[in-house]
C-alpha positions in Angstrom: 0.0 -0.1 0.0 1.1 3.4 -0.7 2.3 6.0 1.8 0.1 8.7 3.2 2.9 11.4 2.6 2.8 10.4 -1.2 -0.7 10.7 -1.3 -0.6 14.0 0.1 2.0 15.2 -2.4 0.1 13.6 -5.4 -3.2 15.4 -4.3 -1.3 18.8 -3.7 0.7 18.5 -7.0 -2.6 18.0 -8.9 -4.1 21.2 -7.4 -1.3 23.4 -8.7 -2.4 25.5 -11.6 -1.3 24.1 -15.0 -0.4 20.6 -13.7 -3.7 18.3 -13.8 -4.1 14.4 -14.4 -2.1 13.9 -17.5 1.2 15.8 -16.3 0.7 14.1 -12.7 0.8 10.7 -14.4 3.8 11.7 -16.6 5.9 12.9 -13.5 4.6 9.7 -11.7 5.7 7.4 -14.2 9.3 9.0 -14.5 9.5 8.8 -10.6 8.6 5.0 -11.0 11.0 4.3 -13.7 14.0 6.2 -13.2 14.1 8.4 -9.8 12.5 6.5 -7.2 15.6 5.1 -5.7 17.3 8.6 -5.5 14.7 10.8 -4.4 11.5 11.1 -2.4 8.3 11.5 -4.4 7.6 14.9 -2.8 11.0 16.2 -3.7 10.8 14.9 -7.3 7.6 16.5 -7.8 8.7 19.8 -6.3 11.8 19.8 -8.4 9.7 19.9 -11.7 7.6 23.0 -10.6 8.7 26.5 -11.3 9.4 28.9 -8.0 5.6 30.3 -8.6 4.3 26.8 -8.6 6.1 25.9 -5.3 4.8 28.6 -3.5 1.3 27.5 -4.6 2.1 23.7 -3.7 2.8 24.8 -0.1 0.0 27.0 -0.1 -2.4 24.5 -1.4 -0.9 21.5 0.8 -3.7 18.7 1.1 -3.9 16.5 4.5 -5.3 13.4 4.3 -3.8 11.5 7.4 -6.5 9.9 9.4 -9.2 10.9 6.9 -12.4 8.9 8.0 -15.8 8.5 6.6 -18.5 7.4 9.2 -16.0 6.4 11.5 -14.6 4.0 8.7 -10.8 4.5 7.6 -10.2 5.9 4.0 -7.8 3.9 2.0 -5.7 5.3 -0.8 -4.5 3.5 -4.0 -2.0 5.3 -6.6 -0.9 4.4 -9.7 2.5 3.8 -8.3 1.2 0.6 -6.3 1.1 -2.7 -7.8 -2.5 -3.0 -6.4 -3.8 -0.5 -8.4 -6.6 -1.9 -11.0 -4.9 -3.0 -13.9 -8.0 -2.6 -16.1 -8.3 0.7 -15.2 -4.6 1.5 -15.8 -4.9 0.1 -19.4 -8.2 1.7 -20.3 -7.1 5.5 -19.5 -3.4 5.2 -19.8 -2.0 8.7 -19.0 -5.4 9.9 -18.0 -6.0 7.2 -15.4 -7.1 8.7 -11.8 -3.5 9.3 -10.1 -5.2 8.3 -6.6 -8.3 6.2 -5.7 -9.7 7.0 -2.4 -11.7 3.8 -1.0 -13.8 3.1 1.9 -15.0 -0.5 2.6 -14.1 -4.0 1.3 -11.2 -3.4 -0.9 -11.1 -7.0 -1.7 -14.0 -6.7 -4.0 -11.9 -4.9 -6.7 -10.3 -8.7 -7.1 -13.4 -10.5 -8.3 -15.4 -10.3 -11.3 -17.4 -7.0 -12.0 -20.3 -6.1 -14.0 -20.8 -2.4 -14.2 -24.4 -0.8 -14.7 -25.2 2.8 -16.3 -28.8 4.4 -17.2 -31.1 7.0 -17.2 -31.7 8.9 -13.9 -35.3 9.0 -15.3 -35.4 5.4 -16.0 -38.8 3.8 -17.0 -40.5 1.2 -14.6 -39.6 -1.4 -17.4 -35.9 -0.4 -16.9 -36.0 -0.5 -13.2 -37.4 -4.1 -13.7 -34.9 -5.2 -16.1 -32.2 -3.7 -13.6 -33.5 -5.7 -10.7 -34.0 -8.7 -12.9 -30.2 -8.7 -14.2 -28.7 -7.9 -10.8 -30.6 -10.5 -8.8 -29.3 -13.2 -11.4 -25.7 -12.0 -11.5 -25.3 -11.8 -7.7 -25.9 -15.5 -7.5 -22.4 -15.9 -8.9 -19.9 -16.1 -5.9 -17.5 -13.1 -6.1 -19.1 -11.0 -8.5 -19.8 -7.4 -7.4 -22.3 -4.9 -9.3 -20.3 -1.5 -10.2 -22.4 1.8 -10.5 -22.4 5.3 -10.1 -24.7 6.0 -6.9 -26.8 8.4 -8.9 -30.7 8.2 -8.8 -32.4 5.8 -11.2 -30.6 2.8 -12.7 -27.6 3.3 -10.3 -29.6 3.4 -7.2 -31.6 0.4 -8.1 -28.5 -1.7 -9.3 -26.7 -1.1 -5.7 -30.0 -1.7 -3.7 -30.7 -5.0 -5.7 -27.1 -6.4 -5.3 -27.1 -5.6 -1.4 -31.0 -6.9 -1.0 -29.9 -10.1 -3.0 -26.9 -10.8 -0.5 -24.5 -9.8 -3.0 -21.8 -6.9 -3.4 -21.6 -3.6 -4.9 -18.8 -1.1 -5.9 -20.0 2.5 -5.8 -18.1 5.1 -7.9 -18.5 8.6 -6.7 -18.7 11.9 -9.1 -17.2 13.6 -6.1 -14.8 13.7 -3.2 -15.0 10.7 -0.5 -15.4 13.3 2.1 -19.0 14.1 1.3 -20.1 10.4 1.0 -23.1 9.3 3.0 -25.4 6.4 3.1 -28.8 6.9 1.2 -31.7 6.7 3.1 -33.1 4.1 0.9 -30.2 1.9 1.1 -29.6 2.0 4.7 -31.8 -1.2 5.4 -29.5 -3.4 3.3 -26.3 -1.8 4.0 -23.3 -4.1 4.8 -19.7 -2.7 4.7 -18.3 -6.0 4.3 -20.2 -6.1 1.2 -19.7 -2.6 -0.2 -16.6 -0.7 -1.6 -16.9 3.1 -2.2 -14.3 4.6 -4.8 -13.4 8.4 -5.4 -10.9 9.5 -8.0 -11.2 13.0 -6.8 -9.7 15.0 -4.2 -11.3 14.4 -0.8 -13.3 17.7 -0.6 -14.1 18.1 -4.2 -17.9 18.7 -4.9 -20.2 17.2 -7.7 -20.0 18.7 -11.1 -21.5 17.6 -14.4 -17.8 17.1 -15.7 -16.9 14.7 -12.8 -20.0 12.8 -13.3 -19.1 12.2 -17.0 -15.5 11.5 -16.2 -16.5 8.9 -13.4 -18.2 6.9 -16.3 -14.7 6.0 -17.3 -13.7 4.8 -14.1 -16.9 2.5 -13.7 -15.9 1.1 -17.1 -12.4 0.6 -16.1 -13.0 -1.4 -13.1 -15.7 -3.5 -14.6 -15.0 -6.5 -16.7 -18.3 -5.8 -18.9 -21.1 -3.4 -18.8 -24.9 -2.9 -18.8 -26.5 0.2 -20.2 -30.0 -0.5 -19.1 -31.5 2.8 -20.7 -29.7 5.3 -22.5 -31.0 8.6 -24.0 -30.0 10.1 -27.4 -27.5 12.2 -25.6 -26.0 12.3 -22.1 -23.7 10.2 -19.5 -25.4 7.0 -20.2 -25.0 6.7 -23.9 -21.7 8.3 -23.7 -20.9 5.3 -21.1 -22.1 2.8 -23.8 -19.9 4.4 -26.7 -16.8 4.6 -24.4 -17.2 0.8 -23.5 -17.6 0.0 -27.1 -14.6 2.2 -28.0 -12.5 0.2 -25.6 -13.4 -3.1 -26.9 -15.1 -4.1 -23.6 -18.1 -6.2 -23.7 -21.3 -4.0 -23.6 -25.0 -5.4 -23.2 -28.2 -3.5 -23.7 -31.8 -4.6 -22.9 -33.7 -5.0 -26.2 -37.4 -3.6 -25.9 -40.4 -4.4 -28.0 -41.2 -0.7 -27.4 -38.3 1.9 -26.4 -39.4 4.5 -23.8 -37.8 7.9 -24.7 -35.3 7.3 -21.7 -34.0 4.3 -23.8 -33.8 5.9 -27.2 -30.4 5.4 -27.4 -30.3 1.8 -26.9 -31.0 1.4 -30.6 -27.8 3.3 -31.4 -25.8 1.2 -29.2 -27.3 -2.2 -30.5 -26.6 -0.9 -33.7 -22.9 -0.2 -33.1 -22.1 -3.5 -31.6 -23.8 -3.9 -28.2 -25.0 -7.4 -27.3 -28.8 -7.4 -26.8 -30.3 -8.6 -23.5 -33.6 -10.3 -24.4 -36.1 -12.6 -22.4 -35.8 -16.2 -21.7 -39.1 -17.5 -23.0 -39.2 -20.4 -20.6 -38.4 -18.4 -17.4 -39.7 -15.0 -18.7 -36.4 -13.7 -17.1 -33.5 -11.5 -18.7 -31.2 -13.7 -20.7 -27.8 -12.9 -18.8 -26.0 -16.1 -19.9 -23.7 -14.2 -22.4 -23.1 -11.6 -19.8 -22.1 -14.0 -17.2 -19.6 -15.7 -19.7 -18.1 -12.3 -21.1 
């Protein structure tokens, strides 16, 4: 596991004007490959800053030592660590989140994962499909459901996973310091079966851009993706298109009549997503191909 001093140095470096994720990853890569045995990480990061940037670095220093969420310790995983999710690293390359903050059962990242995305204004049909798929998937030992903690499909996926005795991974669109257990999930909540992840600085607030970028992380930590209902624009169809662009298995429900919240499903199916239909014998969603992906 990483040293807290390294996490604090990376977070602070990212806050300096003109740095950002790509530059941070570039310097971390150089440090890991060439510098690590000679310098501390903070000394290396400071060495590449201008005098003005160094002043800003010291003024913006981020303290995370002892950070807790509802009495639970926050753990950190950096791109320097061998335990950093390899699929996320390979998907985003130099745009990989330099630090992941996590609360809960970190072992869930080692098992099979299926990501769920979909409209916040999902139809009743879409909610039923989400419940059906998640209930079947959580019967598989070691499989976790990944989603983004938004209203609609996300919340239904998290709730159904926990209510069915399975586990779930929550990927936040904001910093981990503001995380709380939603009222609707409290009755089924079990920290042994939950992992909460954030790619943002602990105090970062929600924004549209962060919610969109969070989709990359959901895709990156998922072995395959299900987009339940996607509009013709917005985060859900974007998640589906990004999944296809990265050659990850994408599954989309096929309806006899598509509600407006699922008009993007046809687009994703035309571009190569695999259809989730009904099993005529059981009248349940056919997730066999999804399980095998």
